[in-house]
N, C-alpha and C positions, 0 to 999 in steps of 0.2 A: 738514303737509304732508309728502308723499312726496318725497324727494329723492335723486336719484343720483349717487354719487360714482365718478368714474372714478380707481381708483388706490388701491391697498392697501399703500402703503410706511409713512411716518408721519403726514404731512399728513390723509390719508383718514381713517384710523381715528381720529385724534383729533378730527377734524370730525364723524364718526360719532358718538362718544362724548357729544359736547356738544350735538348736535342731538337725540339722544335724551334727553338730560338736560332739555331744554326742551320736550320732548312731541311732536318730529317722528319722521318714519319714514323713516329713512336707509336706503340699498341700496348696498352696496360692489361694485363689479366691479374686477376685476383680470385682465390679460392673462395673465399667469403661471399654471402650473397650481396653485401653491401659495406660502406666504410664501416670500419669499426670503431665502438663507442667505447665509453669507461677508460679501463686501465688506470693509469697514474700520472700525478703531475712530475713533469722534468723541470730542471733549470736549462734555460736556453741562452747560450753566450758563446763566445769565440766565434771559430771561422764559421759554423753552422748561422750565427747571428748576421755576421758579414754577407754570406752568401742570401739570407732573407732580404739584407738590405738592398741588394743587387736585384732581386726579384720585386723590389717594391711591396713586401709582403709585413712588412713591420706596423704601419698603421691597421692593418686586419686583425693581426696577432694581437695588437694592444686591445681589440675588443673585449677578448677573452682571456687576457694574460692577468696574472695577479704580482705586484709589486709587494712582495712579500717583505715583512718588517722585522721579523723576529725569529732566531732559531733557538729552542727552549728545551731542556732536558728536565723529567721529573723523576723523582723517589717512588717508592711502593705508596706512600700516602698522599703523594700529589705536591710535594714539596720541591721549590724550584732547586736543581742540583748545577745549572749554567745556563746562562743566557747570552745571546749574540746579537747584535743588530746587523741585520742582512745588509743594510747599506754599504756595510765594509766590503762586501763581495762587488757591489755596482762599483765602487770606487777603484776596485784592483782592475776593472776592465772598462773604465771611463763611462759608466752608465749603460753600457750597452749588456744588459742583463734584465731578464723576465722568467716567470715562472708561468707554465701551462700545461693543461693536459694535453697528453701526448696526442689523443684522439682528436683535439681540437688544432692541433698543429698540422696533423696529417689532412683535417678536413680544408684547412685553408690552403694548404699545398695543391691539393687537388682541384680546390675551386680555381686556382691559378690557371691549370690547366684545361680550362673551359676550351672544347673543340677537339681535345685529342681523344680518340678512341680508347674506350675501356670496356672491358668486358668482366662484369661481377659473376661469380658462380662458375666460372671458367679458370683452370689453369694449367700449366705445362705440366704433362707427367711424362713425357718421353721426349727424344730428340735424337736427330742424326744430323752430323755435320759433316757434308760432303767436301767441303774445302772451298766450294763456290757459293754455297748457301747452308742456312740452317733450317732443317724439316722439323718443325715442332709438332709433338703429338698433343693434343688438348684433350682435357677431362670430358669435354661432350662428343668425344668421337671423331671429332675433324682432325684433319691434319693441313698445316699452313707453312709456306716457305717465307723466310725473313732472311735479311741480310747479314743480320747479328741478332744474338739471344743472350738478355742481361738477367741474370739471377739477383733481385732485389728483395727475395722472400725469407728474409731473416734468420735468427739462430738456428731453427730447423728447415733452412734450405732444401728444397726439392731439387732444384736445379743443381746446386753443389753435389747432392749425393748422387745425381745422374752422371756428372761429368767427372768429378775428382774422387767419389768414392763415399763410403759411409760416414756419417756424423761422427761417429766414435773416433776416427782417424785424426779428427781436427779439434775436437772439442776438449777443454781443459775445464772441469768444474772446478768451482773455487770453494765449494764446500758448505753453500746457503741455498735455501729455498726461500722463495718469495710468493705472498698472495697479496691481493690487494681488491678493494670493492667499496661501495658507497653506501651510505644509508642516509635516509631523510628524516628531518628532525631531531637529530640527535644533539644532547645536552651533556655538558657545556659546549660552548662555541667560542674560540677564540679566533678573530678574523685576521689573517694576514700573518698567521704565525703557524710554524712548523712545530709541533709539540709532540715528545716522544719520550718513552720510558723503556729502560734497557736493563733487563738480567743477565747476566751470564749466558752467551750462545742464544740470545731471544731479544726483539726489539719490535716493539709496537708504535707507530705513529698514527698522528690524524692531522687533517689540514682541512678547516672551514672551506667549502666551495660556495659558488651562488645559488640562488634556490634551496636555500636552507639545506644543502647536502653537505655531507661529511664525507672525505676519502680517508681509509684507512689502510695502512701498510703493514704487513707483518713479515717479519724475516727471522729465521732460526737456521741453527747449524744442522745440515743433513743430517749427522749420526743421531739427532733426537727423533727423527722421524721413523726410520726403518725402512720398511717397504712404500715406496712412493704412491701416494694414492692415485686411482685412475680418473675418479668422476667428481662431481660437485659433491655428493654426500658423504664420499670419502675425505676428501679435502676439508670439508666443513667439521667433521668428526675429528680429523687430525689436529685442526686449529683448535678445537676444544680441549683436547688431550694435551699438548705441546704447551699451550699458552694460558690454560684454564688456572692455574696455581699463581699466576704472575700478579703482581699489586697494580696499582694504579687504577685504570678503568677497565681491566682487560675483563673482567667478569661482566659488565654492563654491555660491554661491545658485543662479546660473544654470546650474551643473550639474545641478540638480534639476529644471529646468522641467519636463521630461517626466512627472513625477509630477503636475503640476498638473492638476486635473480642471475647476476651477471657476476662472476668470481674469475678474476685473473691469476692465475697459478702457474708457476715455473720453476725451474732450478736456476741458478745463478752460475752463468758460464761464460768463458771466453772461445773464440774460434780463431785457430793459430794455423795457417797453412802456407808455406812458401811460395804458391803460385795463385793468383787472383784469375788467371785467363788461360784458355787453351783453345785454340782454333779461333773459331767465330764466336765462343762464349766467354763472358766475363762476369764477374761477381762484383757488387757494390755493397754498402753498408753492412749489417750483422751477418748478412750471407758470407763476404769476405774476411772481416776481421772484428767480428763481435767484441768490444772492450768489457762487456757485462752490463747488467741493469743497473748496478750500483757505482759504476765509474763517474756518472755525474754530466757526461757530456757526449754519451753516445748516438744521440739522435743528430747533433750538430756534426759529429764525424762522418753519420753516414751522408749528409747533405753535402759534407765537403767533398768525399769520395765521387758523388754524383756530378757535381759540378767539375771537377778535374776531368773524370771520364769523358764528358760531352765536350770540354774543353779541347781536350788531347786529339779528339776525332776531328775537331773543327781544324785544330793547327795542321794535323796530318792531311788535311782534304780527303777524309774518308778511308786512308790506309790504315786498317785496323790494326795491322801487326805493329807498326809503328806507335800507333796510338796507345795500344794496351801496355807495350813495354814501357813507355814514357809514364802512364798512369802507375803502374807498380813502383817502378823506381822512384818516383817522387813521393809516393804515400806510405809504403811498407815501413820504411825508418820510422817515420812520424806516428803511425799508428801502433808500430811495437812499443815506442817509448809510452805512447797513452796506456796501454795494456800494462806495462810495468807499473805505471802510477796507479791503475786501477786495483791493482792486487793490494797496494798497501792501503788504499782508500776501504775496501770492502770490511776490514776491521772496525772501522769507525761506527758502523752500525750494530754489529752484534760481537763485542768483544768477549773472548771466551772465559774470562775470570773477571770476579768483582773488581779486582785490584786494576785490571785493564779498564773496565767500565770509569773507576775513579780517576785514572789518568787521563782518559778521553774527555771527561767534563773537566778537568783541570786545564788543559790545553785550550779548550772552547771558551772558557773563561779567560785564559790569556790573551787569546786571540782578539776579545774585546778591548784591549789595551791598542791604542792606535799605533804606537811604534813597532809593537810586536806583530800586528795583524799580517804585515807584508813579509816578515819572517816565517810566521806559520803558515800562513794561506797562499803566499805569494807562487811558491812552485806548483801549486795545484791550478793556478790559473793562468800561468805563464803560456803564452802561445806562441811558439817557435815555427810556425809555418806561415811564411807570406804567401798569399793566394796569389796565383798566376793570372795575369792579364792574357785574354785571349781574343784573337782576331774578331771584329765585329762582323755578323753575318751580311 
């Protein structure tokens, strides 16, 4: 089958790889003119890691990965308030755990799709499902026929809005906003450490990257912002206003905001909808069931959805009705559990009161005690989905 995939982040190319593996002809569309760069660093483990192993991607990912050593929180004067050896995380998942820039992961998955048709600067802006095929209206004015069309276009999915309705019908805001950017030559540096400072409803973190770059992550409660800024100038002004009176290194970081050329900014939300597929159209990744940026496993879950969708199409020998139904039945309860867990985890980053900040730091310190680590952290790393094995092509 010839299958259009709208979105070239992580879910889209993963789906394209597996569809080609089973003999289909995927075509990737991406609104941006090239693969996206920048963004934030993710922790990569669980079913996503297993799928990357099946795709023989781990050696490539390790070239750009960071094997982080320490999670550290600090007070207003920079004094350590909690510290945790990240090796504990790796032990909980048998060593199958790494940290990597999301854009680097996407780049490696896309590179593995060498030979798959990919059109950058072109995206699906309209569609018509005749029952026998899907006619896709493209942003370059062309109209093309496909057997299936898959929306892998993220939290703000265009395909979802075209087929299922406006985003507001499915989006559940979690009450936080997030910004991320990198600076070159920032000091101090602490290699292989995630260092953060939290005050009520606000969180700043930094991670040292290669080439003398440092990634910064800012998280705050939405009610501190007022009207959401619409451009980078407004976003930088908001960051200065909301975070300017924080302690630690806040002022030194904000003093260099004018150097930032690529600023990631979004609200923290989940997508919850009862149906992921309709006719010859289906959704994968954040377009279907975004667990939120703060969930800690969203990228791996997107890869899981892509793997299962392609596998069910193979198992059903191209019967998309049966494949779509099996895909939803298998993964919707699993994603619902992950979304519920993410709601609890979001408060880890920006607790609403100082007392909650203190409790979080206390729990982090307790997790450093080996016999308590599994009790405190185990549920977050529990994997209760066994990846299905699909027929070989």
